[in-house]
C-alpha positions as CSV (number, residue, x, y, z in Angstrom):
1,M,112.3,39.4,64.2
2,P,110.2,42.0,66.3
3,A,106.5,41.1,67.4
4,T,105.1,42.8,64.7
5,K,107.2,44.2,61.4
6,K,105.3,46.5,59.2
7,L,105.7,46.0,55.6
8,T,104.3,48.4,52.8
9,L,102.6,46.3,50.1
10,G,101.7,48.1,46.9
11,H,98.9,47.0,44.6
12,S,96.4,48.4,41.8
13,P,92.8,49.4,42.8
14,D,91.7,46.2,41.1
15,P,89.4,43.3,41.8
16,D,92.0,40.7,41.1
17,D,94.9,42.2,43.2
18,A,91.9,42.6,46.2
19,F,90.9,39.3,45.7
20,M,94.7,38.2,46.0
21,F,95.1,40.0,49.1
22,Y,91.9,39.5,50.6
23,A,93.4,37.2,53.3
24,L,95.7,39.6,54.3
25,A,93.6,42.5,54.3
26,E,91.0,40.7,56.6
27,R,93.4,38.8,58.7
28,K,92.0,35.3,57.4
29,I,95.6,33.8,57.8
30,D,98.7,33.7,60.0
31,T,101.1,36.5,58.9
32,R,103.9,35.5,61.0
33,G,104.3,38.6,62.8
34,Y,104.2,40.9,59.7
35,E,101.9,43.4,59.3
36,F,101.1,44.6,55.9
37,E,100.1,48.2,55.0
38,H,98.3,48.1,51.7
39,I,99.1,51.1,49.4
40,L,96.5,51.1,46.5
41,E,97.9,52.9,43.5
42,E,97.6,52.3,39.4
43,I,100.3,50.4,38.1
44,Q,102.1,52.9,36.2
45,K,102.8,54.9,39.5
46,L,103.8,51.7,41.3
47,N,106.3,50.9,38.8
48,E,107.7,54.4,38.9
49,R,107.9,53.9,42.7
50,C,109.6,50.7,42.7
51,T,112.4,52.2,40.4
52,R,113.2,54.3,43.5
53,G,112.8,51.5,46.0
54,E,110.0,53.0,48.0
55,L,107.8,49.9,49.1
56,H,108.8,47.0,50.7
57,I,106.6,44.6,48.2
58,S,104.9,45.8,45.1
59,A,102.6,44.7,42.2
60,V,104.7,45.9,39.1
61,S,104.4,45.4,35.3
62,I,106.7,42.7,34.0
63,H,108.1,45.1,31.8
64,A,109.2,47.2,34.7
65,C,111.3,44.6,36.0
66,A,113.8,45.7,33.4
67,Y,114.1,48.8,35.5
68,V,113.7,48.0,39.3
69,L,115.8,44.9,39.7
70,E,118.3,46.9,41.3
71,H,116.2,47.2,44.4
72,Y,113.9,44.1,44.0
73,A,113.7,40.4,43.4
74,L,110.8,38.7,41.7
75,L,108.4,36.8,44.2
76,P,107.4,33.5,42.6
77,C,103.7,34.1,43.1
78,G,101.2,36.9,42.2
79,A,101.5,36.8,38.4
80,S,99.0,38.1,36.4
81,M,99.3,35.9,32.9
82,G,97.3,36.5,29.7
83,D,96.9,32.8,28.5
84,G,95.6,33.5,25.1
85,Y,94.2,36.9,25.9
86,G,95.4,40.1,27.4
87,P,95.6,43.7,26.6
88,M,93.7,45.2,23.8
89,V,94.1,47.9,21.2
90,V,90.4,49.2,20.6
91,A,89.0,52.1,18.3
92,P,85.3,53.7,17.7
93,S,85.5,51.6,14.5
94,R,87.6,49.3,12.1
95,D,86.9,51.5,8.8
96,G,89.7,50.7,6.4
97,L,90.4,47.7,8.2
98,A,89.1,44.5,6.3
99,P,87.3,41.5,8.4
100,G,90.0,38.9,9.7
101,A,92.9,41.2,8.5
102,P,96.3,39.8,8.8
103,D,98.7,41.2,11.2
104,D,100.7,43.1,8.5
105,E,97.7,45.0,7.6
106,I,96.6,45.7,11.3
107,R,100.3,47.0,11.9
108,S,99.8,49.2,8.7
109,W,96.2,50.5,10.0
110,L,97.7,51.3,13.5
111,L,100.8,53.1,12.6
112,E,98.7,55.7,10.9
113,R,97.1,56.4,14.2
114,R,97.7,58.3,17.5
115,I,97.1,55.5,20.1
116,A,96.4,56.3,23.9
117,T,98.6,54.0,26.2
118,P,98.6,53.5,29.9
119,G,102.1,54.0,30.7
120,D,105.6,53.4,29.1
121,M,106.5,50.8,31.5
122,T,103.2,48.9,31.4
123,S,103.5,45.4,29.8
124,A,100.7,46.5,27.6
125,Y,103.0,49.1,26.3
126,L,106.0,46.6,25.7
127,A,103.7,44.2,24.1
128,L,102.4,46.8,21.4
129,R,106.0,48.0,20.9
130,I,107.1,44.3,20.1
131,F,104.1,43.9,17.9
132,L,104.2,47.3,16.0
133,G,107.8,48.8,16.5
134,E,107.8,52.7,17.1
135,F,104.2,54.4,16.8
136,T,102.6,57.5,18.0
137,A,101.6,57.0,21.9
138,V,99.6,59.4,23.9
139,Q,100.3,58.4,27.7
140,T,97.1,58.5,29.3
141,P,95.9,57.3,32.6
142,F,94.5,53.7,32.1
143,D,91.0,54.9,33.1
144,R,90.8,57.9,30.9
145,I,91.7,55.8,27.6
146,F,88.2,55.6,26.5
147,D,87.5,59.0,27.0
148,D,90.6,60.2,25.2
149,V,89.8,58.0,22.2
150,T,86.0,59.5,22.3
151,D,87.4,63.3,22.5
152,G,89.8,62.7,19.5
153,K,92.8,63.1,21.6
154,A,93.7,59.7,20.1
155,Q,92.3,57.2,17.4
156,A,92.8,54.0,19.2
157,G,93.4,53.0,22.6
158,L,95.4,50.2,24.6
159,I,93.2,48.9,27.1
160,I,93.9,47.0,30.5
161,H,92.1,45.8,33.4
162,E,88.4,45.8,33.2
163,G,88.2,47.7,29.9
164,Q,89.0,44.2,28.1
165,L,85.7,43.0,29.2
166,T,83.7,46.4,29.1
167,Y,85.0,48.1,25.8
168,A,82.0,47.0,23.7
169,A,79.7,48.5,25.9
170,Q,81.7,51.9,25.9
171,G,81.0,51.7,22.1
172,F,84.6,50.5,21.1
173,V,85.5,47.6,18.9
174,K,88.6,45.2,19.0
175,I,91.3,45.8,16.7
176,L,94.0,43.7,18.3
177,D,94.1,41.3,21.3
178,L,97.8,41.1,22.2
179,G,97.6,38.0,24.3
180,E,96.3,36.2,21.3
181,W,98.9,37.5,19.1
182,W,101.5,36.6,21.7
183,R,100.0,33.0,21.7
184,R,100.1,32.5,18.2
185,E,103.8,34.1,17.9
186,T,105.3,32.2,20.9
187,G,103.0,29.4,22.2
188,L,103.3,31.0,25.8
189,P,101.0,33.0,27.8
190,L,101.6,36.9,27.8
191,P,103.5,37.8,31.4
192,L,101.8,41.4,32.3
193,G,102.1,41.7,36.1
194,G,104.2,40.3,38.8
195,N,105.0,41.0,42.5
196,V,108.5,42.2,43.9
197,I,110.3,42.4,47.0
198,R,113.0,44.8,48.3
199,R,116.5,43.1,48.2
200,D,117.5,44.6,51.6
201,I,115.1,42.5,53.4
202,P,116.9,39.4,54.3
203,E,116.8,36.0,52.1
204,A,115.2,34.1,54.7
205,E,112.4,36.7,55.3
206,Q,111.8,37.3,51.8
207,S,111.3,33.3,51.5
208,V,108.6,33.8,54.5
209,I,106.9,36.3,53.2
210,A,106.7,34.9,49.7
211,S,104.8,31.7,51.3
212,I,102.5,34.3,53.0
213,L,101.6,35.9,50.0
214,R,101.0,32.6,48.4
215,E,98.7,31.3,51.2
216,S,96.8,34.7,50.9
217,I,96.2,33.8,47.2
218,Q,95.1,30.2,47.9
219,F,92.9,31.2,50.4
220,G,91.2,33.6,48.0
221,L,91.1,30.4,45.5
222,D,89.5,28.4,48.1
223,H,87.1,30.9,49.3
224,R,86.1,32.2,46.0
225,A,82.5,33.8,46.7
226,E,83.8,35.7,49.9
227,A,87.0,36.8,48.0
228,V,85.2,38.1,45.0
229,A,82.5,40.1,47.1
230,H,85.6,41.8,48.8
231,S,86.9,42.9,45.6
232,M,83.7,44.3,44.1
233,P,84.1,47.8,45.8
234,L,87.2,48.2,42.8
235,A,85.0,46.4,40.3
236,R,84.8,49.6,38.1
237,G,81.7,49.1,36.0
238,M,81.5,45.4,36.4
239,N,78.7,43.4,38.0
240,L,79.3,40.3,40.2
241,P,79.7,37.6,37.1
242,M,81.7,39.8,35.3
243,A,84.2,40.7,38.1
244,D,84.3,36.9,38.8
245,Q,85.2,36.3,35.1
246,F,87.9,39.1,35.1
247,I,89.5,37.7,38.3
248,G,89.4,34.0,36.6
249,M,91.2,35.2,33.8
250,Y,94.2,37.0,36.0
251,V,94.2,34.9,39.3
252,N,94.8,31.4,38.7
253,D,97.5,28.5,39.1
254,Y,100.0,30.9,37.3
255,T,99.4,33.5,40.0
256,L,100.4,30.9,42.9
257,D,103.4,30.0,41.0
258,Y,105.0,30.9,37.5
259,G,106.2,27.3,37.0
260,D,108.5,26.5,33.7
261,I,106.0,27.9,31.4
262,G,105.4,31.1,33.3
263,R,109.3,31.6,33.6
264,R,110.1,30.9,30.0
265,A,107.2,33.3,28.9
266,I,108.9,36.1,30.9
267,Y,112.2,35.6,29.6
268,E,110.9,35.6,26.3
269,F,109.1,38.8,27.0
270,L,111.9,40.6,28.1
271,E,114.4,39.2,25.5
272,R,111.9,40.4,23.0
273,G,111.8,43.7,24.5
274,H,115.5,44.1,24.3
275,E,115.5,42.9,20.9
276,A,113.0,45.6,19.9
277,G,115.2,48.4,21.3
278,V,112.6,49.0,24.2
279,I,114.5,47.7,27.0
280,P,118.1,49.2,27.0
281,A,120.1,45.7,28.5
282,P,119.5,42.2,28.6
283,V,117.7,41.6,32.1
284,E,118.8,38.9,34.6
285,L,115.9,37.8,36.6
286,E,116.3,36.4,40.2
287,F,113.4,34.6,41.9
288,V,112.8,34.2,45.5
289,E,112.1,31.0,46.7
290,Y,109.5,29.8,49.3
291,A,110.2,28.9,52.6
292,S,110.6,25.1,53.1
């Protein structure tokens, strides 16, 4: 291996991803001769870039794994799992929907509305399709969903990232938490995001890189205060305690390694996506192993 090997690393401009890769960005750990160029783009754009194999390593939606595995293998670390919580459908009001309405009533209510969604390859979109079936979707950049609902371009919004904590302050009410529903439905966490690595990188190097990324995540968890502080420039609309809460939701033991439960959740999610007619073919996953 050359003295320095440069790799592109795509991730979202969000505090949880910044937290995970703090140690890499600030050179806090041994990167074994690799240099990582951080490419910050919103998740739908990263999904699209990975369909073309443009980045060496990238965050992707788990839904997007169905479309990128020609070029990529799934890394065992970097997961974002909604463990009883996740993307939400919100609206300006619940008018016409009874308090504590059952799922069937929520489905009927939502099917009468246009729903702003953050991209058709996001896991949030797939989860809502599994819950709702076909619906009228208005594809919207995730950070404009509140605005598009307020402006009347949609009557409800499917929110991801920090919107899960800030929606009430924006004047919205929760209609459905897809992570809660998925837990009731399957008993599993909802798999939202992961990291992939390009297949043309030799397998031995893939394993070393996986270990480096896991060390970066572990470093953030072990040095939480400084890693959270590093993430704050990307904490849109969140103060420090709220950003710390959000990071805790999506950087945890599942992020260090999916484990058996996390892997089962991914298989179940993608299988149900195929059964719902969203994913065109069954998905065969391949996980990278850590270097021994």
